[in-house]
GULUM-692992 format. One record per residue: residue number from 0; residue in three letters; chain; y negated, z, x negated of N, C-alpha, C in turn. Coordinates in nm, 4 decimals. Last residue first. Layout:
<atoms>
[NUM,'ala','A',[Y,Z,X],[Y,Z,X],[Y,Z,X]]
...
</atoms>
This chain:
<atoms>
[160,'unk','A',[0.9767,-4.1187,1.7572],[0.9511,-4.0288,1.8726],[0.9098,-4.1058,1.9957]]
[159,'unk','A',[1.2332,-4.3141,1.6079],[1.0923,-4.2885,1.6359],[1.0766,-4.2014,1.7604]]
[158,'unk','A',[1.5063,-4.1732,1.4344],[1.4595,-4.2433,1.5536],[1.3126,-4.2110,1.5804]]
[157,'unk','A',[1.6053,-4.0250,1.2297],[1.5060,-4.1267,1.1961],[1.4519,-4.2007,1.3180]]
[156,'unk','A',[1.7995,-3.8629,1.3314],[1.6776,-3.7979,1.2834],[1.5686,-3.8980,1.2481]]
[155,'unk','A',[1.9983,-4.0518,1.3934],[1.9308,-3.9786,1.5007],[1.8005,-3.9166,1.4510]]
[154,'unk','A',[2.0870,-4.1354,1.1402],[2.0202,-4.2312,1.2289],[1.9428,-4.1591,1.3397]]
[153,'unk','A',[2.2003,-3.8927,1.0471],[2.0901,-3.9568,0.9747],[2.0144,-4.0550,1.0635]]
[152,'unk','A',[2.4028,-3.8443,1.2374],[2.2963,-3.7460,1.2132],[2.1755,-3.8116,1.1479]]
[151,'unk','A',[2.5621,-4.0737,1.2045],[2.4982,-4.0466,1.3341],[2.3831,-3.9468,1.3185]]
[150,'unk','A',[2.6462,-4.0326,0.9377],[2.5652,-4.1495,0.9723],[2.4935,-4.1264,1.1046]]
[149,'unk','A',[2.7973,-3.7952,0.9678],[2.6786,-3.7972,0.8830],[2.5884,-3.9147,0.9187]]
[148,'unk','A',[3.0016,-3.8840,1.1379],[2.9122,-3.7756,1.1810],[2.7846,-3.7743,1.0984]]
[147,'unk','A',[3.1321,-4.0845,0.9816],[3.0637,-4.1155,1.1071],[2.9634,-4.0085,1.1472]]
[146,'unk','A',[3.2536,-4.1359,0.7346],[3.1451,-4.0371,0.7435],[3.0621,-4.0603,0.8704]]
[145,'unk','A',[3.4339,-4.3388,0.7028],[3.4834,-4.2116,0.7529],[3.3779,-4.1037,0.7660]]
[144,'unk','A',[3.2803,-4.5612,0.6183],[3.3727,-4.4938,0.5275],[3.4205,-4.3578,0.5739]]
[143,'unk','A',[3.1375,-4.6598,0.8415],[3.0715,-4.5967,0.7275],[3.1640,-4.5080,0.6477]]
[142,'unk','A',[3.1780,-4.7959,1.0786],[3.2569,-4.6771,1.0510],[3.2060,-4.5967,0.9332]]
[141,'unk','A',[2.8813,-4.8834,1.2555],[2.9837,-4.9137,1.1557],[3.0567,-4.7846,1.1260]]
[140,'unk','A',[2.6916,-5.0350,1.5232],[2.7516,-4.9220,1.4538],[2.8357,-4.9734,1.3383]]
[139,'unk','A',[2.6239,-5.2239,1.7089],[2.5178,-5.1418,1.6512],[2.5692,-5.0240,1.5725]]
[138,'unk','A',[2.8218,-5.3928,1.7935],[2.8057,-5.2669,1.8659],[2.6985,-5.1746,1.8079]]
[137,'unk','A',[2.7897,-5.6418,1.6620],[2.8665,-5.6313,1.7851],[2.8364,-5.5042,1.8640]]
[136,'unk','A',[2.6586,-5.6053,1.4186],[2.5881,-5.6729,1.5281],[2.6570,-5.6474,1.6615]]
[135,'unk','A',[2.6766,-5.2946,1.2450],[2.7415,-5.4155,1.2963],[2.6591,-5.4743,1.4099]]
[134,'unk','A',[2.4083,-5.1824,1.0237],[2.5052,-5.1656,1.1321],[2.5675,-5.3003,1.1696]]
[133,'unk','A',[2.2251,-4.9917,0.8023],[2.2893,-5.1212,0.8210],[2.4066,-5.1022,0.9169]]
[132,'unk','A',[2.1365,-4.7402,0.7492],[2.0534,-4.8218,0.8395],[2.1119,-4.9603,0.8654]]
[131,'unk','A',[2.2925,-4.6263,0.5542],[2.3181,-4.5854,0.6921],[2.2384,-4.6684,0.7923]]
[130,'unk','A',[2.1897,-4.7057,0.3098],[2.3029,-4.7799,0.3662],[2.3268,-4.7473,0.5141]]
[129,'unk','A',[1.9242,-4.6934,0.1561],[1.9610,-4.6323,0.2845],[2.0683,-4.7113,0.3604]]
[128,'unk','A',[1.9269,-4.6085,-0.1630],[1.9508,-4.7305,-0.0856],[2.0030,-4.6807,0.0487]]
[127,'unk','A',[1.9098,-4.3423,-0.1950],[1.7992,-4.4225,-0.2485],[1.8072,-4.5652,-0.1961]]
[126,'unk','A',[2.1294,-4.1927,-0.1083],[2.0397,-4.2464,-0.0081],[1.9198,-4.3230,-0.0621]]
[125,'unk','A',[2.3291,-4.4452,-0.2477],[2.2859,-4.3806,-0.1244],[2.2416,-4.2374,-0.1564]]
[124,'unk','A',[2.4290,-4.5781,-0.4716],[2.2890,-4.5351,-0.4727],[2.2402,-4.4714,-0.3430]]
[123,'unk','A',[2.6574,-4.7215,-0.4991],[2.6519,-4.5930,-0.5674],[2.5159,-4.5247,-0.5552]]
[122,'unk','A',[2.8295,-4.9085,-0.2625],[2.6961,-4.8672,-0.3062],[2.6971,-4.7281,-0.3715]]
[121,'unk','A',[3.0541,-5.0178,-0.1540],[3.0559,-4.9870,-0.2978],[2.9288,-4.9184,-0.3461]]
[120,'unk','A',[2.9858,-5.0666,0.1099],[3.0965,-4.9759,0.0827],[3.1042,-4.9336,-0.0633]]
[119,'unk','A',[2.7901,-5.2595,0.0743],[2.7522,-5.1292,0.1296],[2.8609,-5.0266,0.0981]]
[118,'unk','A',[2.9474,-5.4695,-0.0180],[2.8448,-5.4132,-0.1064],[2.8015,-5.2753,-0.0572]]
[117,'unk','A',[3.0958,-5.5170,0.2156],[3.1630,-5.4736,0.0931],[3.0649,-5.4093,-0.0042]]
[116,'unk','A',[2.8907,-5.6043,0.3833],[2.9654,-5.4829,0.4160],[3.0386,-5.4282,0.2947]]
[115,'unk','A',[2.8291,-5.8412,0.2518],[2.7284,-5.7348,0.2579],[2.7967,-5.6027,0.2902]]
[114,'unk','A',[3.0636,-5.9767,0.3086],[3.0326,-5.9458,0.1681],[2.9256,-5.8369,0.1603]]
[113,'unk','A',[3.0315,-6.0060,0.5820],[3.1419,-5.9243,0.5307],[3.1189,-5.8851,0.3851]]
[112,'unk','A',[2.8071,-6.1785,0.5935],[2.7994,-6.0428,0.6490],[2.9105,-5.9531,0.5944]]
[111,'unk','A',[2.7397,-6.4327,0.5070],[2.8056,-6.3418,0.4123],[2.8008,-6.1966,0.4612]]
[110,'unk','A',[2.5917,-6.5978,0.6657],[2.7365,-6.6043,0.6802],[2.8109,-6.5082,0.5889]]
[109,'unk','A',[2.3353,-6.6613,0.4308],[2.3788,-6.6556,0.5703],[2.5309,-6.6726,0.5784]]
[108,'unk','A',[2.2042,-6.5571,0.1840],[2.3468,-6.5873,0.1951],[2.3928,-6.5777,0.3406]]
[107,'unk','A',[1.9544,-6.4522,0.1262],[1.9764,-6.5953,0.1121],[2.1210,-6.6379,0.1194]]
[106,'unk','A',[1.9133,-6.1932,0.1869],[1.9449,-6.2222,0.0465],[1.9794,-6.3696,0.0251]]
[105,'unk','A',[1.8695,-6.2043,0.4612],[1.7617,-6.1552,0.3752],[1.7863,-6.1889,0.2279]]
[104,'unk','A',[2.1232,-6.2775,0.5504],[2.0139,-6.3753,0.5582],[1.9000,-6.3343,0.4650]]
[103,'unk','A',[2.2499,-6.0311,0.5075],[2.2993,-6.1520,0.4403],[2.1912,-6.2608,0.4404]]
[102,'unk','A',[2.1087,-5.8737,0.6876],[2.0931,-5.8480,0.5440],[2.1411,-5.9694,0.4647]]
[101,'unk','A',[2.2054,-5.9838,0.9234],[2.0619,-5.9931,0.8927],[2.0362,-5.9674,0.7444]]
[100,'unk','A',[2.4776,-5.9118,0.9050],[2.4376,-6.0527,0.9044],[2.2905,-6.0713,0.8726]]
[99,'unk','A',[2.4588,-5.6365,0.9284],[2.5127,-5.6926,0.8054],[2.4731,-5.8401,0.7933]]
[98,'unk','A',[2.1424,-5.5570,1.0834],[2.2855,-5.5846,1.0868],[2.3293,-5.6398,0.9509]]
[97,'unk','A',[1.9210,-5.2817,1.0567],[1.9484,-5.4239,1.0333],[2.0992,-5.4407,1.0405]]
[96,'unk','A',[1.6757,-5.0560,1.1842],[1.8143,-5.0929,1.1599],[1.8190,-5.2408,1.1265]]
[95,'unk','A',[1.4354,-4.7902,1.1360],[1.4718,-4.9296,1.1593],[1.6204,-4.9486,1.1301]]
[94,'unk','A',[1.3688,-4.5359,1.0578],[1.3775,-4.5626,1.2011],[1.4139,-4.7055,1.2351]]
[93,'unk','A',[1.2245,-4.6496,0.7624],[1.2629,-4.5306,0.8388],[1.2624,-4.5659,0.9873]]
[92,'unk','A',[1.2976,-4.9991,0.6829],[1.2188,-4.8771,0.6928],[1.2823,-4.7667,0.7758]]
[91,'unk','A',[1.4451,-5.1849,0.4461],[1.4651,-5.1447,0.5857],[1.4002,-5.0074,0.6012]]
[90,'unk','A',[1.4299,-5.2251,0.1768],[1.3145,-5.2677,0.2571],[1.3293,-5.2344,0.4056]]
[89,'unk','A',[1.6749,-5.1563,0.0786],[1.5645,-5.0631,0.0518],[1.4394,-5.0995,0.1319]]
[88,'unk','A',[1.8155,-5.3859,0.1369],[1.8366,-5.2687,0.2226],[1.7274,-5.1649,0.1998]]
[87,'unk','A',[1.7310,-5.5508,-0.0763],[1.6983,-5.5848,0.0625],[1.7098,-5.4634,0.1537]]
[86,'unk','A',[1.8448,-5.4186,-0.2961],[1.6991,-5.4366,-0.2880],[1.6569,-5.4656,-0.1442]]
[85,'unk','A',[2.1150,-5.4416,-0.2278],[2.0543,-5.3082,-0.2336],[1.9022,-5.3167,-0.2306]]
[84,'unk','A',[2.1495,-5.7204,-0.2454],[2.1722,-5.6513,-0.1184],[2.1016,-5.5161,-0.1196]]
[83,'unk','A',[2.1015,-5.7598,-0.5185],[2.0144,-5.8240,-0.4193],[2.0278,-5.7548,-0.2838]]
[82,'unk','A',[2.3153,-5.6115,-0.6276],[2.1778,-5.5724,-0.6572],[2.0812,-5.6332,-0.5557]]
[81,'unk','A',[2.5333,-5.7628,-0.5306],[2.5147,-5.6239,-0.4877],[2.3713,-5.5789,-0.5121]]
[80,'unk','A',[2.4824,-6.0081,-0.6717],[2.4855,-6.0022,-0.5252],[2.4602,-5.8600,-0.4761]]
[79,'unk','A',[2.4986,-5.9333,-0.9442],[2.3733,-5.9867,-0.8895],[2.3690,-5.9809,-0.7363]]
[78,'unk','A',[2.6640,-5.6139,-0.9836],[2.6688,-5.7595,-0.9694],[2.5352,-5.8085,-0.9137]]
[77,'unk','A',[2.5239,-5.3678,-1.2091],[2.5770,-5.4075,-1.0785],[2.5802,-5.5595,-1.0711]]
[76,'unk','A',[2.3949,-5.3139,-1.4425],[2.5398,-5.2975,-1.4410],[2.6036,-5.3305,-1.3079]]
[75,'unk','A',[2.0921,-5.1881,-1.3018],[2.1666,-5.2463,-1.4135],[2.3158,-5.2173,-1.3986]]
[74,'unk','A',[1.9315,-5.0750,-1.1154],[2.0385,-5.1620,-1.0666],[2.1188,-5.2265,-1.1788]]
[73,'unk','A',[1.7798,-4.7890,-1.0510],[1.8224,-4.8649,-1.1678],[1.9460,-4.9440,-1.1270]]
[72,'unk','A',[1.5063,-4.7371,-0.8257],[1.6489,-4.7355,-0.8577],[1.6749,-4.8211,-0.9809]]
[71,'unk','A',[1.2337,-4.5148,-0.7418],[1.2887,-4.6403,-0.7938],[1.4368,-4.6244,-0.8245]]
[70,'unk','A',[1.2647,-4.3061,-0.4430],[1.2280,-4.3309,-0.5826],[1.2798,-4.4665,-0.6278]]
[69,'unk','A',[1.1400,-4.3495,-0.1126],[1.2525,-4.3430,-0.2056],[1.2042,-4.3718,-0.3470]]
[68,'unk','A',[0.9267,-4.1283,0.0598],[0.9456,-4.2581,-0.0045],[1.0606,-4.2450,-0.1027]]
[67,'unk','A',[1.0544,-3.9191,0.3204],[1.0038,-3.9366,0.1842],[1.0207,-4.0809,0.1399]]
[66,'unk','A',[1.0759,-3.7003,0.5678],[1.0542,-3.8430,0.5472],[0.9839,-3.8593,0.4127]]
[65,'unk','A',[1.3227,-3.4519,0.5592],[1.1836,-3.4894,0.5346],[1.1753,-3.6392,0.5082]]
[64,'unk','A',[1.5821,-3.3657,0.5836],[1.5232,-3.4402,0.6940],[1.3781,-3.4781,0.6754]]
[63,'unk','A',[1.7117,-3.2610,0.3725],[1.6628,-3.1651,0.4718],[1.5925,-3.2344,0.5887]]
[62,'unk','A',[1.7471,-3.4831,0.2144],[1.8645,-3.4280,0.2825],[1.8246,-3.3290,0.3910]]
[61,'unk','A',[1.4840,-3.5051,0.1141],[1.5390,-3.6087,0.2013],[1.6562,-3.5529,0.2813]]
[60,'unk','A',[1.4744,-3.2726,-0.0462],[1.3835,-3.2869,0.0678],[1.4353,-3.3916,0.1656]]
[59,'unk','A',[1.6727,-3.3326,-0.2382],[1.6851,-3.2128,-0.1545],[1.5969,-3.2229,-0.0306]]
[58,'unk','A',[1.5640,-3.5685,-0.3505],[1.6942,-3.5700,-0.2853],[1.7110,-3.4504,-0.1927]]
[57,'unk','A',[1.3182,-3.4764,-0.4576],[1.3206,-3.5809,-0.3544],[1.4521,-3.5753,-0.2785]]
[56,'unk','A',[1.4089,-3.2992,-0.6504],[1.3328,-3.2463,-0.5365],[1.3294,-3.3482,-0.4225]]
[55,'unk','A',[1.5319,-3.4804,-0.8336],[1.6104,-3.3774,-0.7645],[1.5394,-3.3259,-0.6397]]
[54,'unk','A',[1.4092,-3.6622,-0.9956],[1.4166,-3.6948,-0.8530],[1.4976,-3.5929,-0.7733]]
[53,'unk','A',[1.4243,-3.5848,-1.2598],[1.2914,-3.5935,-1.1991],[1.2931,-3.6271,-1.0504]]
[52,'unk','A',[1.6913,-3.3436,-1.3032],[1.6345,-3.4781,-1.3049],[1.5023,-3.4824,-1.2313]]
[51,'unk','A',[1.8060,-3.0933,-1.5099],[1.7289,-3.1204,-1.3899],[1.6662,-3.2582,-1.4038]]
[50,'unk','A',[2.1270,-3.1599,-1.6593],[1.9993,-3.0905,-1.6475],[1.9335,-3.1205,-1.5155]]
[49,'unk','A',[2.3264,-3.3147,-1.8967],[2.3242,-3.2304,-1.7777],[2.1919,-3.1559,-1.7748]]
[48,'unk','A',[2.3429,-3.6392,-1.9995],[2.2757,-3.5125,-2.0252],[2.2735,-3.4346,-1.8950]]
[47,'unk','A',[2.5292,-3.8900,-2.1481],[2.5083,-3.8121,-2.0268],[2.4531,-3.6753,-2.0637]]
[46,'unk','A',[2.4678,-4.1883,-2.2896],[2.4685,-4.0461,-2.3238],[2.4345,-3.9684,-2.1976]]
[45,'unk','A',[2.6718,-4.4867,-2.2771],[2.5604,-4.4019,-2.2339],[2.5794,-4.2574,-2.2793]]
[44,'unk','A',[2.8621,-4.6778,-2.3332],[2.8073,-4.6017,-2.4438],[2.6941,-4.5080,-2.4057]]
[43,'unk','A',[2.7743,-4.8830,-2.0585],[2.8674,-4.8551,-2.1678],[2.7969,-4.7814,-2.2825]]
[42,'unk','A',[2.6958,-4.8453,-1.7664],[2.6128,-4.8191,-1.8835],[2.7029,-4.7844,-2.0024]]
[41,'unk','A',[2.9004,-4.8975,-1.5846],[2.7712,-4.9666,-1.5709],[2.6845,-4.9556,-1.6953]]
[40,'unk','A',[3.1063,-4.7291,-1.6755],[3.1302,-4.8730,-1.6585],[2.9989,-4.9492,-1.6564]]
[39,'unk','A',[2.9795,-4.4818,-1.6715],[3.0277,-4.5322,-1.7996],[3.0619,-4.6813,-1.7923]]
[38,'unk','A',[2.9329,-4.4534,-1.3975],[2.8204,-4.4640,-1.4901],[2.8643,-4.5233,-1.6235]]
[37,'unk','A',[3.1974,-4.4299,-1.3047],[3.1133,-4.5414,-1.2619],[2.9937,-4.5618,-1.3534]]
[36,'unk','A',[3.2717,-4.1887,-1.4296],[3.3432,-4.3128,-1.4602],[3.2602,-4.4344,-1.4216]]
[35,'unk','A',[3.0927,-3.9961,-1.3120],[3.0882,-4.0276,-1.4541],[3.1548,-4.1618,-1.4846]]
[34,'unk','A',[3.1055,-3.8963,-1.0667],[3.0371,-4.0236,-1.0784],[3.0352,-4.0720,-1.2214]]
[33,'unk','A',[3.2569,-3.6618,-0.8958],[3.2927,-3.7558,-1.0016],[3.2155,-3.8866,-0.9942]]
[32,'unk','A',[3.2158,-3.4765,-0.6872],[3.1838,-3.4362,-0.8241],[3.1994,-3.5448,-0.9300]]
[31,'unk','A',[3.0486,-3.6337,-0.4066],[3.1599,-3.5642,-0.4700],[3.1255,-3.5378,-0.6156]]
[30,'unk','A',[2.8330,-3.7729,-0.3447],[2.8539,-3.6505,-0.2672],[2.9736,-3.5729,-0.3192]]
[29,'unk','A',[2.6150,-3.9158,-0.5776],[2.7538,-3.8969,-0.5353],[2.7631,-3.7682,-0.4560]]
[28,'unk','A',[2.4131,-4.1692,-0.6967],[2.4171,-4.0437,-0.6213],[2.5591,-4.0331,-0.5682]]
[27,'unk','A',[2.2640,-4.3400,-0.9729],[2.3780,-4.3111,-0.8864],[2.3556,-4.1781,-0.8158]]
[26,'unk','A',[2.0174,-4.3932,-1.0774],[2.1274,-4.4822,-1.1142],[2.2489,-4.4608,-1.0256]]
[25,'unk','A',[1.6774,-4.3850,-1.0164],[1.8074,-4.3337,-0.9726],[1.9143,-4.4374,-1.0062]]
[24,'unk','A',[1.4972,-4.5065,-1.3089],[1.5086,-4.4519,-1.1743],[1.6472,-4.3996,-1.1454]]
[23,'unk','A',[1.4579,-4.5688,-1.5744],[1.4128,-4.6648,-1.4740],[1.4197,-4.6117,-1.3312]]
[22,'unk','A',[1.5751,-4.3746,-1.7266],[1.4310,-4.3908,-1.7420],[1.3736,-4.4861,-1.6373]]
[21,'unk','A',[1.8110,-4.2510,-1.4811],[1.7764,-4.3115,-1.6095],[1.6237,-4.3175,-1.6186]]
[20,'unk','A',[2.0048,-4.0064,-1.3181],[1.8748,-4.0717,-1.3316],[1.8579,-4.1266,-1.4733]]
[19,'unk','A',[2.2260,-3.9019,-1.0735],[2.2143,-3.9547,-1.2091],[2.0868,-4.0367,-1.2176]]
[18,'unk','A',[2.3253,-3.6264,-0.8854],[2.2252,-3.7309,-0.9010],[2.2190,-3.7719,-1.0470]]
[17,'unk','A',[2.5452,-3.4980,-0.6530],[2.5221,-3.5177,-0.7950],[2.4335,-3.6409,-0.8090]]
[16,'unk','A',[2.5301,-3.2505,-0.3976],[2.5239,-3.3902,-0.4386],[2.4976,-3.3938,-0.5880]]
[15,'unk','A',[2.6583,-3.0266,-0.1525],[2.6228,-3.0554,-0.2910],[2.6265,-3.2051,-0.3191]]
[14,'unk','A',[2.5139,-3.0628,0.1806],[2.6174,-3.0263,0.0863],[2.5756,-3.0632,-0.0544]]
[13,'unk','A',[2.2950,-3.1111,0.3229],[2.4116,-3.1940,0.3557],[2.5293,-3.1631,0.2644]]
[12,'unk','A',[2.1032,-2.9599,0.2069],[2.1482,-2.9166,0.3389],[2.2670,-2.9990,0.3873]]
[11,'unk','A',[2.2029,-2.9431,-0.1406],[2.1243,-2.9950,-0.0298],[2.1794,-2.9399,0.1018]]
[10,'unk','A',[2.1871,-2.8924,-0.4786],[2.2332,-2.8320,-0.3538],[2.1432,-2.8813,-0.2426]]
[9,'unk','A',[2.2624,-3.1114,-0.7267],[2.1558,-3.0755,-0.6337],[2.2199,-3.0172,-0.5077]]
[8,'unk','A',[2.3184,-3.1517,-1.0631],[2.3795,-3.1082,-0.9377],[2.2672,-3.0583,-0.8486]]
[7,'unk','A',[2.2412,-3.4339,-1.2652],[2.2069,-3.3022,-1.2112],[2.2807,-3.2768,-1.0808]]
[6,'unk','A',[2.2165,-3.6126,-1.5532],[2.3058,-3.5865,-1.4402],[2.2774,-3.4450,-1.3922]]
[5,'unk','A',[2.0351,-3.8554,-1.7134],[2.0353,-3.7151,-1.6731],[2.1201,-3.7014,-1.5486]]
[4,'unk','A',[2.1183,-4.0706,-1.9644],[2.1256,-4.0517,-1.8202],[2.1316,-3.9026,-1.7919]]
[3,'unk','A',[2.0198,-4.2926,-2.2060],[2.0261,-4.1497,-2.1721],[2.0190,-4.1370,-2.0206]]
[2,'unk','A',[2.1849,-4.5502,-2.3721],[2.1102,-4.5128,-2.2510],[2.1302,-4.3650,-2.2251]]
[1,'unk','A',[2.1784,-4.5397,-2.7324],[2.2480,-4.5397,-2.6023],[2.1538,-4.4997,-2.4885]]
[0,'unk','A',[2.0265,-4.7599,-2.9544],[2.0192,-4.6263,-2.8958],[2.0858,-4.6298,-2.7583]]
</atoms>
């Protein structure tokens, strides 16, 4: 039986997002319209169903700035390294930061800060994996794929009072 993946369009305060959910949790989130190819690579033969997913309300509330626990994620089809990085990054709490090097240590790969950066750049699970909380050691920042304004907004709203 093919994997059934619910794909839903969610209007958020950060703009439209597309959320893909399996029986195990969030499989992908995309700020653009095209996540189908990535899902088909990770879940060969999957059946895509358009509809309302069980985590749509979470995504809309998170985008509006509400502090919410993240739903489970489905890491199938990802490399073991990327999956380990995403699990570690999920442990970085609201208002906290970690450097790429610290995440590398968390996954048992000291010295693999650049590889962690690559995993962050490929991450199909933001914001269920809070990539914006991972920063460079040198300056506490990262370019974040050209989405600097969004990262600054997200980090600012999570700062402890």
